[in-house]
Backbone as a printed PyTorch tensor [residue, N CA C, xyz], in Angstrom:
tensor([[[-27.2250,  20.8970, -15.0150],
         [-25.9640,  21.5120, -14.6100],
         [-25.1740,  22.5140, -15.1790]],

        [[-25.1820,  23.5190, -14.5030],
         [-24.2850,  24.9330, -14.9700],
         [-22.9850,  24.4630, -15.1870]],

        [[-22.5980,  25.6740, -16.6120],
         [-21.0600,  25.5510, -16.3090],
         [-20.3700,  26.0860, -15.1130]],

        [[-21.0290,  26.8270, -13.9710],
         [-20.4360,  27.2680, -12.6950],
         [-20.4130,  25.8840, -11.7010]],

        [[-21.5230,  25.2700, -12.0530],
         [-21.2170,  23.6230, -11.0760],
         [-20.7060,  22.6370, -11.9230]],

        [[-20.4440,  22.9340, -13.3150],
         [-19.3930,  21.7800, -14.0190],
         [-17.8110,  22.2100, -13.3880]],

        [[-17.4850,  23.6000, -13.4500],
         [-16.3460,  23.8620, -12.7740],
         [-16.3330,  23.5190, -11.5730]],

        [[-16.7890,  24.0280, -10.4870],
         [-16.7340,  23.7040,  -9.5550],
         [-16.6280,  22.2260,  -8.6370]],

        [[-17.6840,  21.4940,  -9.7940],
         [-17.6140,  19.6250,  -8.9320],
         [-16.2840,  19.1830,  -9.9750]],

        [[-15.7110,  20.0240, -10.6980],
         [-14.9160,  18.6560, -11.2180],
         [-13.9210,  18.2740, -10.5780]],

        [[-13.3530,  17.4340, -11.2630],
         [-12.3050,  16.5400, -10.4520],
         [-10.9000,  17.2790, -10.2760]],

        [[-10.4370,  17.9380, -11.3150],
         [ -8.6280,  18.6330, -11.1050],
         [ -9.1260,  19.3720,  -9.9080]],

        [[-10.4980,  20.2920,  -9.5620],
         [-10.6320,  21.0950,  -8.5010],
         [-10.5690,  20.8750,  -7.3600]],

        [[-11.2370,  19.1740,  -7.5520],
         [-11.5480,  18.5050,  -5.9890],
         [ -9.8140,  18.2440,  -5.7920]],

        [[ -8.9960,  17.8150,  -6.5060],
         [ -7.6130,  17.2160,  -5.9900],
         [ -6.8930,  18.2440,  -6.1900]],

        [[ -7.1040,  19.4390,  -6.2160],
         [ -6.6050,  20.5160,  -5.9840],
         [ -7.2360,  20.7550,  -4.5290]],

        [[ -8.0190,  20.9290,  -4.2040],
         [ -8.7720,  21.2080,  -2.8930],
         [ -8.0430,  20.1060,  -1.6740]],

        [[ -8.2280,  18.8120,  -2.2090],
         [ -7.9940,  17.9160,  -1.1030],
         [ -6.5780,  18.3710,  -0.7960]],

        [[ -5.7590,  18.3680,  -1.5930],
         [ -4.3110,  18.8620,  -1.4330],
         [ -3.9210,  19.8270,  -0.5800]],

        [[ -4.4760,  21.3430,  -0.8690],
         [ -4.7270,  22.2050,  -0.0580],
         [ -5.3410,  21.9550,   1.2510]],

        [[ -6.1650,  21.2480,   1.6550],
         [ -7.2030,  21.0540,   2.7850],
         [ -6.3580,  20.4430,   3.2540]],

        [[ -5.6770,  18.8840,   3.4350],
         [ -4.7740,  17.9010,   4.1730],
         [ -3.2480,  19.0320,   4.3110]],

        [[ -3.0360,  20.1320,   3.4180],
         [ -1.9830,  20.4830,   4.1590],
         [ -1.8260,  21.5980,   5.0370]],

        [[ -3.4180,  21.7860,   5.2780],
         [ -3.7180,  22.9280,   6.1520],
         [ -4.0290,  21.7600,   7.5350]],

        [[ -4.8630,  20.8230,   7.6880],
         [ -5.6590,  20.1130,   8.5370],
         [ -4.9340,  18.6510,   9.0370]],

        [[ -4.5010,  18.2890,  10.1570],
         [ -3.7880,  17.1120,  10.3390],
         [ -4.7210,  16.0190,  10.3480]],

        [[ -5.9650,  15.5320,   9.4330],
         [ -6.4240,  14.5890,   9.2030],
         [ -7.1960,  14.1980,   8.1050]],

        [[ -7.9270,  13.4260,   7.5830],
         [ -8.4230,  13.1980,   6.2220],
         [ -9.6850,  14.0860,   6.8930]],

        [[-10.2850,  13.6180,   7.9390],
         [-11.6410,  13.7870,   7.7280],
         [-11.8490,  15.1970,   8.5420]],

        [[-11.2640,  15.8760,   8.8480],
         [-11.3510,  17.5790,   8.8140],
         [-10.7340,  18.0260,   7.3680]],

        [[-10.0310,  17.2430,   6.8440],
         [ -9.7090,  18.1220,   5.3860],
         [-11.1990,  18.1890,   4.5020]],

        [[-11.9720,  16.6430,   4.7920],
         [-13.3660,  16.5320,   3.6060],
         [-14.5790,  17.5180,   4.2490]],

        [[-14.2210,  17.5000,   6.0860],
         [-15.1480,  19.0860,   6.3520],
         [-14.8430,  19.8000,   6.0680]],

        [[-13.6440,  20.7760,   5.5920],
         [-13.1330,  21.6080,   4.9830],
         [-13.8650,  22.0880,   3.4520]],

        [[-13.6710,  20.9820,   2.9630],
         [-13.7230,  20.9490,   1.9020],
         [-15.1820,  20.9950,   1.4080]],

        [[-16.4110,  20.2540,   2.1670],
         [-17.6370,  20.6350,   1.8290],
         [-18.2580,  21.6930,   2.8970]],

        [[-17.5680,  22.8790,   3.5380],
         [-17.8510,  23.6510,   3.9270],
         [-17.3730,  24.8790,   2.8330]],

        [[-16.1020,  24.6390,   1.9790],
         [-16.0510,  25.2640,   0.8300],
         [-16.8510,  25.4070,  -0.2240]],

        [[-17.4920,  24.0710,  -0.5660],
         [-18.4710,  23.7100,  -1.6660],
         [-19.0610,  24.9430,  -1.0230]],

        [[-20.1540,  24.1410,   0.1220],
         [-21.3330,  25.0170,   0.6160],
         [-21.0570,  26.8430,   0.2450]],

        [[-19.9800,  27.4850,   0.7110],
         [-19.6120,  28.7910,   0.3580],
         [-20.1430,  29.4850,  -0.7660]],

        [[-18.9380,  28.7120,  -1.7110],
         [-19.0280,  28.8920,  -2.8070],
         [-20.4080,  29.1490,  -4.0100]],

        [[-20.9430,  27.7240,  -2.9780],
         [-22.7920,  27.3600,  -4.0370],
         [-23.7200,  28.9650,  -3.5880]],

        [[-23.1410,  29.2200,  -2.2230],
         [-23.5210,  30.2330,  -1.7180],
         [-23.3890,  31.4380,  -2.2700]],

        [[-22.4090,  32.1300,  -2.7420],
         [-21.9600,  32.9600,  -3.0730],
         [-21.3580,  32.9020,  -4.6540]],

        [[-21.9970,  32.0930,  -5.4690],
         [-21.7430,  31.8300,  -6.7190],
         [-21.9910,  33.1670,  -7.7670]],

        [[-22.9260,  34.2340,  -7.0410],
         [-22.9170,  35.2830,  -7.9070],
         [-21.8140,  36.0400,  -7.8510]],

        [[-20.4930,  35.7510,  -7.1640],
         [-19.9820,  36.9660,  -6.9870],
         [-18.5800,  36.0290,  -7.8660]],

        [[-18.7130,  35.4820,  -8.0140],
         [-17.9140,  34.8370,  -9.0620],
         [-17.6530,  35.5170, -10.5300]],

        [[-16.4940,  35.7510, -10.9690],
         [-16.5890,  36.3340, -12.3900],
         [-14.9350,  35.8440, -12.8000]],

        [[-15.6320,  35.5740, -14.3260],
         [-14.2980,  34.7000, -14.7160],
         [-14.3000,  33.7050, -15.7850]],

        [[-13.4290,  33.2410, -16.1090],
         [-13.2180,  31.7750, -16.2680],
         [-12.6510,  30.7580, -15.5880]],

        [[-11.7890,  30.7450, -14.7020],
         [-11.4170,  29.7480, -14.2880],
         [-11.7100,  30.0050, -12.7970]],

        [[-12.1380,  28.9140, -12.7010],
         [-12.7490,  28.9390, -10.9340],
         [-11.6810,  28.6300,  -9.6210]],

        [[-10.7880,  28.0510, -10.1210],
         [-10.0360,  27.3040,  -9.5820],
         [ -9.3120,  28.0760,  -7.8630]],

        [[ -8.6640,  29.3920,  -8.4340],
         [ -8.0730,  30.3670,  -7.4950],
         [ -9.3610,  30.5040,  -6.1410]],

        [[-10.2880,  31.4080,  -7.3640],
         [-11.2670,  31.7060,  -6.1120],
         [-11.7050,  30.5970,  -5.3480]],

        [[-12.1150,  29.4310,  -5.4940],
         [-12.4590,  28.2860,  -4.7480],
         [-11.1710,  27.8020,  -3.4650]],

        [[ -9.7960,  27.7320,  -4.0800],
         [ -8.9190,  28.0950,  -3.1880],
         [ -8.9350,  28.6590,  -1.9190]],

        [[ -8.7350,  29.9760,  -2.6860],
         [ -9.2470,  30.8960,  -1.9020],
         [-10.3280,  31.2350,  -0.6980]],

        [[-11.5360,  30.7740,  -1.1680],
         [-12.3370,  30.3370,  -0.1320],
         [-11.6440,  29.2470,   0.9050]],

        [[-11.2390,  28.4630,   0.6660],
         [-11.2180,  27.3170,   1.4460],
         [ -9.8810,  27.6640,   2.2690]],

        [[ -8.8650,  28.3620,   2.0790],
         [ -8.1400,  28.9070,   2.8010],
         [ -8.3960,  29.9470,   3.9930]],

        [[ -9.6200,  30.5690,   3.4880],
         [-10.1610,  31.5950,   4.5100],
         [-10.9990,  31.0080,   5.6600]],

        [[-11.9740,  30.1240,   4.8170],
         [-12.3970,  28.7300,   5.7470],
         [-11.3190,  28.2250,   6.5830]],

        [[-10.6050,  28.1380,   6.3250],
         [ -9.2350,  27.3620,   7.3970],
         [ -9.2330,  28.2450,   8.5250]],

        [[ -8.6970,  29.3860,   7.8840],
         [ -7.8480,  30.3190,   8.8280],
         [ -9.3360,  30.7730,  10.2150]],

        [[-10.5910,  30.6080,   9.2190],
         [-11.4450,  31.9250,  10.0270],
         [-12.5980,  30.4790,  11.4090]],

        [[-11.9780,  29.0790,  10.8830],
         [-11.8580,  27.9710,  11.8470],
         [-11.2550,  27.8340,  12.8450]],

        [[ -9.9870,  28.2700,  12.7220],
         [ -8.7100,  28.4910,  13.0210],
         [ -9.0440,  29.0590,  14.5290]],

        [[ -9.7280,  30.2040,  14.3140],
         [ -9.4310,  31.4850,  14.9770],
         [-10.9530,  30.8460,  15.9970]],

        [[-12.2200,  30.4400,  15.7000],
         [-12.9160,  30.3280,  16.2640],
         [-12.6900,  28.6800,  17.0000]],

        [[-11.9490,  28.3180,  16.7500],
         [-11.6700,  26.8810,  17.5700],
         [-12.1890,  25.4410,  16.8920]],

        [[-12.7980,  25.7700,  15.6680],
         [-13.4200,  24.5900,  15.2350],
         [-12.5920,  23.5780,  15.0920]],

        [[-11.4070,  24.0060,  14.4060],
         [-10.6940,  22.3640,  14.1910],
         [-10.0620,  21.7310,  15.4560]],

        [[-10.6020,  20.4810,  16.3090],
         [ -9.5950,  19.7070,  16.8440],
         [ -9.7950,  18.7120,  16.7990]],

        [[ -8.5240,  18.6060,  17.1060],
         [ -7.6440,  16.8790,  16.4690],
         [ -7.3330,  16.4220,  17.2590]],

        [[ -7.0590,  14.9280,  17.5890],
         [ -6.4440,  14.2310,  18.0680],
         [ -5.1360,  13.7580,  17.8800]],

        [[ -4.3730,  14.1800,  18.7010],
         [ -2.5620,  14.4470,  18.0170],
         [ -2.0910,  12.1460,  18.6430]],

        [[ -2.0060,  11.6800,  18.2130],
         [ -1.4480,  10.7330,  18.7370],
         [  0.4930,  10.4040,  19.1910]],

        [[  0.5980,  10.0300,  19.8980],
         [  2.2880,  10.1250,  19.5450],
         [  2.1640,   9.1620,  20.7870]],

        [[  3.6750,   8.7410,  21.2600],
         [  4.1430,   7.4530,  21.8060],
         [  5.2350,   8.0240,  22.7830]],

        [[  4.9890,   7.4080,  23.6690],
         [  5.7800,   7.8740,  25.0940],
         [  7.4670,   6.7620,  24.8170]],

        [[  7.8360,   6.6170,  25.7220],
         [  9.2310,   6.2300,  26.2630],
         [  8.8470,   4.6110,  25.8950]],

        [[  7.4280,   4.2930,  26.9740],
         [  7.7070,   2.5080,  26.2640],
         [  7.0280,   2.1360,  25.4780]],

        [[  6.7390,   3.1660,  23.9510],
         [  6.2240,   2.4840,  23.1650],
         [  4.5920,   2.4660,  23.2810]],

        [[  4.0610,   3.3180,  24.3410],
         [  2.6300,   3.3840,  24.6600],
         [  2.1070,   4.2970,  23.1880]],

        [[  1.1360,   4.0440,  23.0780],
         [  0.4750,   5.3430,  22.5080],
         [ -0.4220,   6.2650,  23.5580]],

        [[ -0.4190,   7.8770,  23.1190],
         [ -0.9280,   8.7310,  24.1410],
         [ -2.0560,   9.6340,  22.8240]],

        [[ -2.8800,   9.6620,  22.9560],
         [ -3.6590,  10.9030,  22.8840],
         [ -3.5490,  11.8990,  22.8720]],

        [[ -3.8670,  12.9550,  22.8900],
         [ -4.7300,  14.2410,  23.0600],
         [ -5.2700,  15.2040,  22.2300]],

        [[ -6.4240,  15.2850,  22.5840],
         [ -6.6070,  16.4100,  21.8890],
         [ -6.6620,  18.1890,  22.0290]],

        [[ -6.3670,  18.3800,  20.7550],
         [ -5.6670,  19.5030,  20.4900],
         [ -6.3780,  20.6320,  19.7090]],

        [[ -6.3980,  22.1940,  19.8840],
         [ -7.1480,  22.6770,  18.8910],
         [ -5.6860,  22.8840,  17.9610]],

        [[ -6.5520,  23.3400,  16.2910],
         [ -4.8720,  22.8950,  15.7280],
         [ -4.1730,  24.6500,  15.7040]],

        [[ -3.2530,  24.7890,  16.1990],
         [ -2.7810,  25.7240,  16.0830],
         [ -1.5590,  26.1530,  14.9340]],

        [[ -1.1890,  24.9950,  14.6730],
         [ -0.2980,  25.2150,  13.5170],
         [ -1.0110,  24.1200,  11.7800]],

        [[ -0.1520,  24.4610,  10.9980],
         [ -0.5880,  23.5580,   9.5230],
         [  0.3740,  22.8690,   9.5800]],

        [[ -0.1310,  21.4950,   8.5570],
         [  1.1110,  20.5880,   8.4920],
         [  0.6350,  20.3620,   6.9680]],

        [[  1.4330,  19.9200,   5.9410],
         [  1.4060,  19.4410,   4.7000],
         [  1.3080,  17.7660,   4.8770]],

        [[  0.3820,  16.5910,   4.4420],
         [  0.5600,  15.8150,   4.4240],
         [  0.7970,  15.3660,   2.3860]],

        [[  0.3440,  16.1190,   1.7910],
         [  0.3530,  16.0280,   0.0380],
         [  0.0640,  14.5050,  -0.0720]],

        [[  1.0780,  14.1780,  -1.0350],
         [  1.0110,  12.3840,  -1.0080],
         [  0.7270,  11.7860,  -0.6210]],

        [[  0.3540,  10.5070,  -0.0500],
         [  0.7140,   9.5110,   1.0700],
         [  1.9520,   8.8690,   1.0680]],

        [[  2.4190,   8.4380,   1.8730],
         [  3.7350,   7.8820,   1.8050],
         [  3.9560,   6.9350,   1.2980]],

        [[  5.3780,   6.6930,   0.7910],
         [  5.5570,   4.7950,   0.0990],
         [  5.0030,   4.0170,   1.1940]],

        [[  4.2800,   2.3420,   0.9980],
         [  4.1450,   1.4530,   1.9990],
         [  6.0710,   0.9680,   2.0750]],

        [[  5.9080,   0.8460,   3.6730],
         [  7.2190,  -0.2970,   3.4630],
         [  6.7340,  -1.4320,   3.9830]],

        [[  8.0700,  -1.9490,   3.0220],
         [  7.7820,  -3.3900,   3.5620],
         [  8.4830,  -4.3150,   4.4900]],

        [[  8.3660,  -4.6010,   5.7210],
         [  8.4220,  -4.9520,   6.9140],
         [  7.6250,  -6.1260,   7.4730]],

        [[  8.3480,  -7.1480,   7.4530],
         [  7.5900,  -8.3820,   8.2550],
         [  7.0660,  -7.8880,   9.4410]],

        [[  7.2050,  -7.6000,  10.5360],
         [  6.3020,  -7.5140,  11.1720],
         [  5.2590,  -6.1810,  11.2080]],

        [[  3.8510,  -6.4830,  11.6440],
         [  3.0970,  -5.3070,  11.7810],
         [  3.7180,  -4.4160,  12.7080]],

        [[  3.7060,  -4.7080,  13.7620],
         [  4.4670,  -3.6600,  15.1000],
         [  5.1680,  -2.7310,  14.5720]],

        [[  6.5600,  -3.1880,  14.0100],
         [  7.8680,  -2.8510,  13.4690],
         [  7.4970,  -1.4740,  12.4420]],

        [[  6.5870,  -2.3540,  11.8390],
         [  5.9710,  -2.0410,  10.4590],
         [  5.1650,  -0.3230,  10.7900]],

        [[  4.5860,  -0.5450,  11.7930],
         [  3.5550,   0.6200,  11.9730],
         [  4.6140,   1.3880,  13.0000]],

        [[  5.5180,   1.1810,  14.0270],
         [  6.4710,   2.2860,  14.0690],
         [  7.4290,   2.8680,  13.3410]],

        [[  7.9330,   2.6290,  12.3520],
         [  8.7640,   2.8730,  11.3410],
         [  8.0700,   3.5030,  10.7480]],

        [[  6.4250,   3.7480,  10.2690],
         [  5.8360,   4.4630,   9.7640],
         [  5.7410,   6.0160,  10.4480]],

        [[  5.6090,   5.3450,  11.9620],
         [  4.5550,   6.4590,  13.1050],
         [  6.2190,   7.4040,  12.7470]],

        [[  7.3870,   6.7710,  12.7530],
         [  8.5770,   7.7720,  13.1980],
         [  8.9460,   8.7040,  11.6510]],

        [[  8.5530,   8.2470,  10.9020],
         [  8.7240,   8.7530,   9.5440],
         [  7.9140,   9.9130,   9.3480]],

        [[  6.3710,   9.4250,  10.0770],
         [  5.2700,  10.2950,   9.7740],
         [  5.8070,  11.7280,  10.6330]],

        [[  6.2210,  11.4500,  11.9710],
         [  6.8460,  12.5750,  13.0700],
         [  7.9280,  13.1290,  12.5870]],

        [[  8.9720,  12.5710,  11.5250],
         [  9.9220,  13.0870,  10.9690],
         [  9.4700,  14.4900,   9.8930]],

        [[  8.7970,  13.7030,   9.1890],
         [  7.9980,  14.3620,   7.6870],
         [  7.0700,  15.8140,   8.2040]],

        [[  6.3660,  15.1410,   9.4860],
         [  5.8280,  16.4370,   9.8830],
         [  6.4650,  17.7820,  10.6740]],

        [[  7.5190,  17.4240,  11.0560],
         [  8.7160,  18.3530,  12.0270],
         [  9.1610,  19.1070,  11.0940]],

        [[  9.9160,  18.2750,   9.8990],
         [ 10.0710,  18.8270,   8.5450],
         [  9.2120,  19.8420,   7.9100]],

        [[  8.6080,  19.9560,   7.5250],
         [  7.3590,  20.4680,   7.3150],
         [  6.9110,  22.0080,   7.8340]],

        [[  7.2350,  21.8150,   8.9740],
         [  6.7800,  23.0440,  10.2920],
         [  8.0940,  24.1640,   9.3930]],

        [[  9.2780,  23.6000,   9.0710],
         [ 10.0900,  24.3830,   9.1100],
         [  9.8240,  25.0900,   7.8940]],

        [[  8.6550,  24.6480,   6.8330],
         [  8.3060,  25.7780,   5.7510],
         [  7.6760,  26.7800,   5.8800]],

        [[  7.3990,  27.8090,   5.1540],
         [  6.3390,  28.9370,   5.4640],
         [  5.0410,  27.7030,   5.0660]],

        [[  3.8240,  28.7370,   5.2790],
         [  2.4780,  28.5800,   4.4980],
         [  2.2300,  28.3870,   3.2730]],

        [[  3.0150,  29.6470,   2.4600],
         [  3.2430,  29.7380,   1.3020],
         [  3.7910,  28.6690,   0.1840]],

        [[  5.1730,  27.8340,   1.1320],
         [  5.8620,  26.9980,   0.5670],
         [  4.9890,  25.3970,   1.1950]],

        [[  4.5760,  25.2560,   1.6120],
         [  3.6040,  24.6960,   1.7430],
         [  2.1060,  24.7570,   0.9220]],

        [[  1.8360,  25.3600,   0.8910],
         [  0.8560,  25.3660,  -0.3220],
         [  1.5280,  25.2600,  -1.9610]],

        [[  2.3540,  25.5430,  -1.7340],
         [  3.0270,  25.5110,  -3.2860],
         [  3.6560,  23.9230,  -3.7450]],

        [[  3.5680,  23.2850,  -2.3260],
         [  4.0400,  21.8990,  -2.5460],
         [  2.8650,  21.3520,  -2.8480]],

        [[  1.8800,  21.8420,  -1.7880],
         [  0.3420,  20.8240,  -1.8860],
         [  0.2520,  21.2300,  -3.0240]],

        [[  0.2050,  21.9190,  -4.2050],
         [ -0.6800,  22.4920,  -5.3890],
         [ -0.1190,  21.7870,  -6.3870]],

        [[  1.5500,  21.7210,  -6.1390],
         [  2.2750,  21.3220,  -7.6010],
         [  1.8090,  19.7400,  -7.8790]],

        [[  1.4400,  19.0290,  -7.0230],
         [  1.1390,  17.6330,  -7.2320],
         [  0.0680,  17.3910,  -8.3010]],

        [[ -0.8170,  18.6380,  -8.4010],
         [ -1.7540,  18.2520,  -9.6040],
         [ -2.0800,  19.3960, -10.7340]],

        [[ -1.0760,  20.7410, -10.5140],
         [ -1.7750,  22.1310, -10.9880],
         [ -0.1610,  22.2420, -11.7320]],

        [[ -0.5100,  23.2630, -12.6900],
         [  0.5720,  23.4210, -13.8450],
         [  1.1340,  24.9210, -12.8660]],

        [[  2.6080,  25.2630, -13.4900],
         [  3.1210,  26.4490, -12.6740],
         [  2.1360,  27.6170, -12.5440]],

        [[  1.4970,  27.6630, -13.8610],
         [  0.6180,  28.6900, -14.7540],
         [ -0.6100,  29.1080, -13.4400]],

        [[ -1.1990,  27.5160, -13.4630],
         [ -2.6150,  27.9080, -12.6750],
         [ -2.2060,  28.0880, -10.6910]],

        [[ -1.1880,  27.2240, -10.6800],
         [ -0.7630,  27.7700,  -8.9620],
         [ -0.3050,  29.7610,  -9.2380]],

        [[  0.7820,  29.7760,  -9.6240],
         [  0.5900,  31.5920,  -9.7090],
         [ -0.7010,  32.3690,  -9.6280]],

        [[ -1.3330,  32.0980, -10.7250],
         [ -2.8880,  32.4870, -10.3340],
         [ -3.7840,  32.4400,  -9.3100]],

        [[ -3.7240,  30.7210,  -8.5850],
         [ -4.1450,  30.8700,  -7.3250],
         [ -3.6640,  31.4440,  -6.2110]],

        [[ -2.3190,  31.3630,  -6.0670],
         [ -1.5760,  31.9630,  -5.2160],
         [ -1.2590,  33.3660,  -5.4220]],

        [[ -1.5640,  34.1070,  -6.4060],
         [ -0.8660,  35.4970,  -6.5980],
         [  0.5470,  35.9380,  -6.3650]],

        [[  1.1150,  34.8790,  -7.6090],
         [  2.5190,  35.0180,  -7.2870],
         [  2.8330,  34.7340,  -8.6490]],

        [[  4.0140,  35.3650,  -8.7890],
         [  4.8580,  35.4470, -10.5040],
         [  4.8410,  34.0670, -10.4350]],

        [[  5.5520,  33.5660, -11.9760],
         [  5.3130,  32.2370, -12.3110],
         [  7.3960,  32.2020, -11.8700]],

        [[  7.7560,  33.1430, -12.1550],
         [  9.1740,  32.3500, -11.9220],
         [  9.4560,  32.5640, -10.3710]],

        [[  8.9540,  33.4830,  -9.4780],
         [  9.0070,  33.4330,  -8.0100],
         [  8.4680,  32.0150,  -7.7280]],

        [[  7.5740,  31.9090,  -8.2100],
         [  6.9660,  30.3520,  -7.9780],
         [  7.9040,  29.2420,  -8.5020]],

        [[  8.4590,  28.9820,  -9.0120],
         [  9.2040,  27.8090,  -9.4210],
         [ 10.3320,  28.3910,  -8.0580]],

        [[ 11.2890,  29.7240,  -8.2310],
         [ 12.3850,  29.4060,  -7.6000],
         [ 11.4070,  29.4140,  -5.7260]],

        [[ 10.7450,  29.9940,  -5.2950],
         [ 10.1600,  29.1020,  -3.9900],
         [ 10.0110,  27.9910,  -4.3860]],

        [[  9.5280,  27.1180,  -4.7050],
         [  8.9140,  25.6730,  -5.1110],
         [ 10.2100,  25.0400,  -4.8210]],

        [[ 11.3850,  24.5920,  -5.7680],
         [ 12.7220,  24.9950,  -5.8530],
         [ 13.6240,  24.9150,  -4.3800]],

        [[ 13.3060,  25.8630,  -3.9600],
         [ 14.1310,  26.3940,  -2.6160],
         [ 13.5070,  25.4280,  -1.1970]],

        [[ 11.5310,  25.9310,  -1.1420],
         [ 11.0300,  24.5450,  -0.2780],
         [ 11.3480,  23.1650,  -0.2570]],

        [[ 11.2810,  22.5660,  -1.7970],
         [ 11.8980,  21.2980,  -1.8280],
         [ 13.5460,  21.1510,  -1.1660]],

        [[ 14.2750,  21.7810,  -1.7420],
         [ 15.7350,  21.9120,  -0.8730],
         [ 15.5640,  21.8310,   0.5690]],

        [[ 14.8440,  22.3800,   1.1010],
         [ 14.5830,  22.5980,   2.6560],
         [ 14.2810,  21.6150,   3.2840]],

        [[ 13.0980,  20.9480,   2.7880],
         [ 12.7480,  20.0050,   3.3340],
         [ 13.8400,  18.6620,   2.9200]],

        [[ 14.3860,  18.3710,   2.0410],
         [ 15.1540,  17.8670,   1.8430],
         [ 16.4180,  17.8860,   2.5790]],

        [[ 17.1190,  18.4970,   2.8120],
         [ 18.0380,  18.6730,   4.0650],
         [ 17.6280,  18.3320,   5.3070]],

        [[ 16.2340,  18.5210,   5.2300],
         [ 16.0580,  18.9480,   7.1260],
         [ 15.8720,  17.3330,   7.0530]],

        [[ 15.1510,  16.2300,   6.3090],
         [ 14.4500,  15.0050,   5.6820],
         [ 16.6340,  14.1340,   5.9800]],

        [[ 17.5170,  14.9140,   5.3760],
         [ 18.7560,  14.4610,   5.8980],
         [ 19.6360,  13.8930,   4.7430]],

        [[ 18.4860,  14.1740,   3.3570],
         [ 19.4070,  13.5960,   1.9910],
         [ 19.6910,  15.2890,   1.3950]],

        [[ 20.7820,  15.0820,   2.1980],
         [ 22.2150,  16.8820,   1.3840],
         [ 22.0880,  16.1450,   0.1080]],

        [[ 22.2130,  16.5810,  -0.7300],
         [ 22.9940,  16.2060,  -1.8420],
         [ 24.2050,  17.4250,  -2.3270]],

        [[ 25.0830,  16.5910,  -2.8430],
         [ 26.7530,  17.8830,  -2.8220],
         [ 27.6960,  17.3050,  -4.4810]]])
């Protein structure tokens, strides 16, 4: 395996790609499709890669592929909602906005399954609504922060380290206020 392939298929890059892909798509299947397309594009263009750190280059490819696919309508997702009678409604939509799923939500311990799924669904909807208040850059910063250092993120997103730290702090504050966790 070449050095390029070792860097491309490293576990740390894979985790970063998953976080960013999930922050852009609506579900895990679309995120993994996007990652697979990113791997293919990176392998096709490996002669264009120059440098020691492949992460920023691959993340840029991933983000550009997502933008291109949403313009062409490639990503169509099923959005599940509940009506007033608590019945599921499914609607197929073209991706027009981005969401952040980040890490999995903590499991809730509720005795009844239907009550648990309803609480989980409400929590996911509230999280999604609050993530929509953030800009694309803020979502990317939060998604990458889970597995990358400030220096790595600043290189990937072409943001100065100090600006990155400030952006992350403000994004977290904005999200927490939206979720109702105001601190005084």
